[in-house]
MARBA-3410 file (N, C-alpha, C, O; in Angstrom, 1 decimal):
76
-104.7,-1.9,123.8,-104.1,-1.8,125.1,-104.8,-2.7,126.1,-106.0,-2.8,126.1 ~ -104.0,-3.4,126.9,-104.6,-4.4,127.9,-105.2,-3.6,129.0,-104.6,-2.7,129.6 ~ -106.4,-4.0,129.4,-107.1,-3.3,130.5,-106.9,-4.0,131.8,-107.1,-3.4,132.9 ~ -106.5,-5.3,131.8,-106.2,-6.0,133.0,-104.8,-6.7,132.9,-104.3,-7.0,131.9 ~ -104.2,-7.0,134.1,-102.9,-7.6,134.1,-102.9,-9.0,133.4,-102.0,-9.3,132.7
-104.0,-9.7,133.6,-104.1,-11.0,132.9,-104.0,-10.9,131.4,-103.4,-11.7,130.7 ~ -104.7,-9.9,130.8,-104.7,-9.7,129.4,-103.3,-9.4,128.9,-102.8,-9.9,127.9 ~ -102.6,-8.6,129.7,-101.2,-8.2,129.3,-100.3,-9.4,129.4,-99.5,-9.6,128.5 ~ -100.5,-10.3,130.4,-99.7,-11.5,130.6,-99.9,-12.4,129.4,-99.0,-13.0,128.9 ~ -101.2,-12.6,129.0,-101.5,-13.5,127.9,-100.9,-13.0,126.6,-100.5,-13.7,125.8
-101.0,-11.7,126.4,-100.4,-11.1,125.2,-98.9,-11.3,125.1,-98.4,-11.6,124.1 ~ -98.3,-11.1,126.2,-96.8,-11.3,126.3,-96.4,-12.7,126.1,-95.4,-13.0,125.4 ~ -97.2,-13.6,126.7,-96.9,-15.1,126.5,-97.1,-15.5,125.0,-96.3,-16.3,124.5 ~ -98.1,-15.0,124.4,-98.3,-15.3,123.0,-97.2,-14.8,122.1,-96.8,-15.4,121.1 ~ -96.7,-13.6,122.4,-95.6,-13.0,121.6,-94.3,-13.8,121.8,-93.5,-13.9,120.9
-94.1,-14.5,122.9,-92.9,-15.2,123.2,-92.8,-16.5,122.5,-91.7,-17.1,122.4 ~ -93.9,-17.0,121.9,-93.8,-18.3,121.2,-93.2,-18.1,119.9,-93.5,-17.2,119.1 ~ -92.2,-18.9,119.6,-91.4,-18.8,118.3,-92.1,-19.7,117.3,-92.4,-20.9,117.5 ~ -92.3,-19.1,116.1,-92.9,-19.9,115.0,-91.8,-20.1,113.9,-92.0,-19.8,112.8 ~ -90.6,-20.6,114.4,-89.5,-20.7,113.4,-89.4,-22.2,112.9,-88.4,-22.5,112.2
-90.3,-23.1,113.3,-90.2,-24.4,112.8,-89.5,-25.4,113.7,-89.5,-26.6,113.4 ~ -88.8,-24.9,114.7,-88.0,-25.8,115.5,-88.9,-26.4,116.6,-89.9,-25.8,117.1 ~ -88.6,-27.7,117.0,-89.2,-28.3,118.1,-88.3,-28.1,119.3,-87.0,-28.3,119.2 ~ -88.8,-27.8,120.5,-88.0,-27.5,121.6,-88.4,-28.4,122.8,-89.6,-28.6,123.0 ~ -87.4,-28.9,123.5,-87.7,-29.7,124.7,-86.8,-29.1,125.9,-85.6,-28.9,125.7
-87.4,-28.8,127.0,-86.7,-28.3,128.2,-86.6,-29.4,129.2,-87.6,-30.0,129.5 ~ -85.4,-29.5,129.8,-85.1,-30.5,130.8,-84.6,-29.8,132.0,-83.9,-28.8,131.9 ~ -84.8,-30.4,133.2,-84.2,-30.0,134.4,-83.6,-31.2,135.1,-84.4,-32.0,135.6 ~ -82.3,-31.3,135.1,-81.7,-32.6,135.6,-80.4,-32.2,136.4,-79.9,-31.2,136.3 ~ -80.0,-33.2,137.2,-78.6,-33.0,137.9,-77.6,-32.9,136.8,-77.8,-33.4,135.6
-76.4,-32.3,137.1,-75.4,-32.1,136.1,-75.0,-33.3,135.2,-75.0,-33.1,134.0 ~ -74.7,-34.4,135.8,-74.3,-35.5,135.0,-75.4,-36.1,134.2,-75.2,-36.5,133.0 ~ -76.6,-36.1,134.7,-77.8,-36.6,133.9,-78.0,-35.6,132.8,-78.4,-36.1,131.7 ~ -77.8,-34.3,133.0,-78.1,-33.3,131.9,-77.1,-33.6,130.8,-77.4,-33.5,129.6 ~ -75.8,-33.8,131.1,-74.8,-34.1,130.1,-75.2,-35.3,129.3,-75.1,-35.3,128.1
-75.6,-36.4,130.0,-76.0,-37.6,129.3,-77.2,-37.4,128.4,-77.2,-37.9,127.3 ~ -78.2,-36.6,128.9,-79.4,-36.4,128.1,-79.1,-35.6,126.9,-79.6,-35.9,125.8 ~ -78.2,-34.6,127.0,-77.8,-33.8,125.9,-77.1,-34.6,124.8,-77.3,-34.5,123.6 ~ -76.1,-35.5,125.3,-75.4,-36.3,124.4,-76.4,-37.3,123.6,-76.3,-37.5,122.4 ~ -77.3,-37.9,124.4,-78.3,-38.8,123.8,-79.1,-38.1,122.7,-79.4,-38.6,121.6
-79.6,-36.9,123.1,-80.4,-36.1,122.1,-79.6,-35.8,120.9,-80.2,-35.9,119.8 ~ -78.4,-35.4,121.0,-77.6,-35.0,119.8,-77.2,-36.2,119.0,-77.0,-36.2,117.8 ~ -77.1,-37.4,119.7,-76.9,-38.6,118.9,-78.1,-39.1,118.2,-78.0,-39.6,117.0 ~ -79.3,-38.9,118.8,-80.5,-39.3,118.2,-80.9,-38.3,117.0,-81.4,-38.8,116.0 ~ -80.6,-37.1,117.2,-81.0,-36.1,116.2,-79.7,-35.3,115.8,-79.4,-34.2,116.3
-78.9,-35.9,114.9,-77.6,-35.3,114.5,-77.8,-33.9,113.9,-78.7,-33.6,113.2 ~ -76.8,-33.0,114.2,-76.8,-31.6,113.8,-77.0,-31.5,112.2,-77.7,-30.7,111.7 ~ -76.3,-32.4,111.5,-76.3,-32.3,110.1,-77.7,-32.5,109.5,-78.0,-31.9,108.5 ~ -78.5,-33.3,110.1,-79.8,-33.6,109.5,-80.9,-32.8,110.2,-81.8,-32.4,109.5 ~ -80.8,-32.5,111.5,-81.8,-31.9,112.2,-81.5,-30.5,112.7,-82.3,-29.8,113.4
-80.3,-30.0,112.5,-79.8,-28.7,113.0,-80.0,-28.7,114.5,-80.4,-27.6,115.1 ~ -79.7,-29.7,115.2,-79.9,-29.8,116.7,-78.9,-29.0,117.4,-77.7,-28.9,117.0 ~ -79.3,-28.5,118.6,-78.4,-27.7,119.4,-79.0,-27.5,120.8,-80.2,-27.7,121.0 ~ -78.1,-27.2,121.7,-78.5,-26.7,123.0,-78.8,-25.2,122.8,-78.0,-24.4,122.6 ~ -80.1,-24.9,123.0,-80.5,-23.5,122.7,-80.1,-22.5,123.9,-79.6,-21.5,123.6
-80.3,-23.0,125.1,-79.9,-22.2,126.3,-79.8,-23.1,127.5,-80.5,-24.2,127.5 ~ -79.1,-22.7,128.5,-79.0,-23.5,129.7,-78.7,-22.5,130.9,-78.2,-21.4,130.7 ~ -79.0,-23.0,132.1,-78.6,-22.3,133.3,-78.5,-23.3,134.5,-79.1,-24.3,134.5 ~ -77.7,-22.9,135.4,-77.6,-23.7,136.6,-78.5,-23.1,137.7,-78.5,-21.9,138.0 ~ -79.4,-23.9,138.2,-80.3,-23.5,139.3,-79.7,-23.4,140.6,-78.6,-24.1,140.8
-80.2,-22.7,141.6,-79.7,-22.7,142.9,-79.5,-24.1,143.6,-78.7,-24.2,144.5 ~ -80.3,-25.0,143.1,-80.3,-26.4,143.7,-79.1,-27.2,143.1,-78.8,-28.3,143.6 ~ -78.4,-26.6,142.1,-77.3,-27.3,141.5,-77.7,-28.1,140.2,-76.9,-28.6,139.5 ~ -79.0,-28.1,140.0,-79.5,-28.8,138.8,-79.3,-27.9,137.6,-79.1,-26.6,137.7 ~ -79.3,-28.5,136.4,-79.1,-27.7,135.1,-80.4,-27.7,134.4,-81.0,-28.8,134.2
-80.9,-26.6,134.0,-82.1,-26.5,133.2,-81.6,-26.1,131.8,-80.9,-25.1,131.6 ~ -82.0,-26.8,130.8,-81.6,-26.6,129.5,-82.6,-26.9,128.4,-83.5,-27.7,128.7 ~ -82.6,-26.2,127.3,-83.5,-26.4,126.2,-82.8,-26.9,125.0,-81.8,-26.2,124.6 ~ -83.2,-28.0,124.5,-82.7,-28.6,123.2,-83.6,-28.2,122.1,-84.9,-28.2,122.3 ~ -83.1,-27.9,120.9,-83.9,-27.6,119.8,-83.5,-28.5,118.6,-82.3,-28.8,118.5
-84.5,-28.8,117.7,-84.2,-29.5,116.5,-85.3,-29.3,115.5,-86.4,-28.8,115.9 ~ -85.0,-29.5,114.3,-86.0,-29.5,113.2,-86.9,-30.7,113.4,-86.4,-31.8,113.8 ~ -88.2,-30.7,113.0,-89.0,-31.9,113.2,-88.6,-33.0,112.3,-88.9,-34.2,112.7 ~ -88.0,-32.8,111.1,-87.7,-33.9,110.2,-86.5,-33.5,109.4,-86.3,-32.3,109.0 ~ -85.8,-34.5,109.0,-84.6,-34.3,108.1,-85.1,-34.2,106.6,-84.4,-33.8,105.7
-86.3,-34.7,106.4,-86.8,-34.8,105.0,-87.4,-33.5,104.5,-87.9,-33.4,103.4
END
């Protein structure tokens, strides 16, 4: 059991890390730049070889889009 809030926060942060082998990149961009970045990412790392995808996204109050792209580290 955690005795201090910081210990609890560290334990929760460590639990949130996924060890599934995917590499993740998070971006925060204006809407059109976000679309372009996602297209470039998927062109660079095609789904067939890298299992690439947009893992999650949200629109921020500023109108920007925050999104996470994921892919496998290698097709080999």
